[in-house]
N, C-alpha and C positions, 0 to 999 in steps of 0.2 A: 628327497634323499634322506636316508637314515643318519643318525648321529654317528660320527666316527668314534670308535673306541680303540684304545691302545692296550695291548697285552704284552706281558713279559712271559716268554716261554717258547718251547720248541716243539710242542705237541700240536702240529697242524699238518695239513696235506701239503707236501712240498711241490706238487704239480703247480699249484697257484704261485708259489715262489719262483719256479722256473719261468712261468709266463711273465712275471714281473721282470726277471733278469733279461728275458729276450727283448724287452723294450730298450735295453741299454746298449751302448757301444762297447762296454767293458766286460759284460757278463753273459752275452747272448749265446755263447757256445758251451755253457756249463751243462754237465750231465746230471741226471737224477742221482746216480751213485756218488759222484763227487760232492754234490750238494748235500746229500745225507751226511757224509763224513764232515763237511764243513760245519753244518749246523751242530752236529754232535760235539765238535771241539770248540765251538764258540762259547764264550763265557756268559754274555748277556745278549739275548735276541729279542728285540722289540718289534712288534708287528702292529699295523693299523688295519682296522676292519670297518667295512660298511655292511652291517648285518653279518652275513656269513661269507662275504667276499673280502679276500685279502687285497688291500689297496696300497700298502706301503710297508717298508721295513727298514731296519738298521741294526747293525750288530757290533759287538765290542769284544776285543781281545785285551786281557788285562792281568796285572799281578795284584789288583785290588788295593794297592797301597800307593805306589809312585806313578805308574804310567798306565794309560789305556789308549787303545787305538780304535777309532770308529771306522767301520767299513760298510760298504754295500747299502748306503742310504739311497732308497729309490721309492718314488711314488708313482702309482699307475697314472699314465698320461691324462686320462679324463678327469682325474682327481687333483691334478697339480693346480697350484694357486689357491688352495683352500686351507692353508696352514697345517697340512698334514706333516710335511717335512719338519716344520717347526715343532710340532707335537712330538715327533719321533726323537729329535735331538734333545728337547727339553726333558722327555721321559728318561733318556739315557743319562743326561747330566745330573738329574735329581734322583737317580736310582739309588735305593737304600744300600746296595752292596758296593757302590762306587763313591761313597761320601769321603773316603780317605784319599782318593786319587788326586795327586797334585796337577798333573798335566795330561790333557786329552789331545791326541793327535787325530786329525781328520784327514783321511787319505782320499783325496779327490783332485781331479783336474777340472771338474765341471762346477758351475754355479758358485764360484768363490765369493761373488758379491753377496749372494744370499747368506752364506755361512758367516761372512763378516758382520751382517746385521745381528747375528746371534752371539757375537763376541769372539769369534775365531779370528786369528791373525795370520796372514800370509807372509808376514815379515820374519817369522821364526823358522826360516828355512835351514834346518840343521840335519836333515835326513839324507840318507844315501840308499840306493837300491841295488841289489844283486839279482839278476834275472837268469834263472836256470835255462830259459829257452835260448839265451844268447851266449852262454859260456858254461864251461864245466868246472867243478871244484878242482882246485890244485891239490895234488897228493903230496903229503909230507911224510 
């Protein structure tokens, strides 16, 4: 196996990203067009590579000062258990443009014990969610 490398950037073939998403329960129905828009509007996008093969990713939405939220952390199933997820998270947390950020939110229902080993806490439950698929905005 090649050495895993981590890259910061959005210039890669999104078909590989879609195949990663298809392995998940939460992103399997994403389209190429929507994924292109998502990547375009993501502030920091970290990918993990085995040679030319995309094997993991994670992305950040942020104001670069106070808050950042981490989304879509996924590692290709055959590569899980090789510290790639740890590498993605550590690359995000040490990213040069995110050094002023006070609080990072990690949005996940999966693998919480893993993220706790990296210093994340599930005790800080202060978020709420509004789901467009379940309700419509009220008009004022």
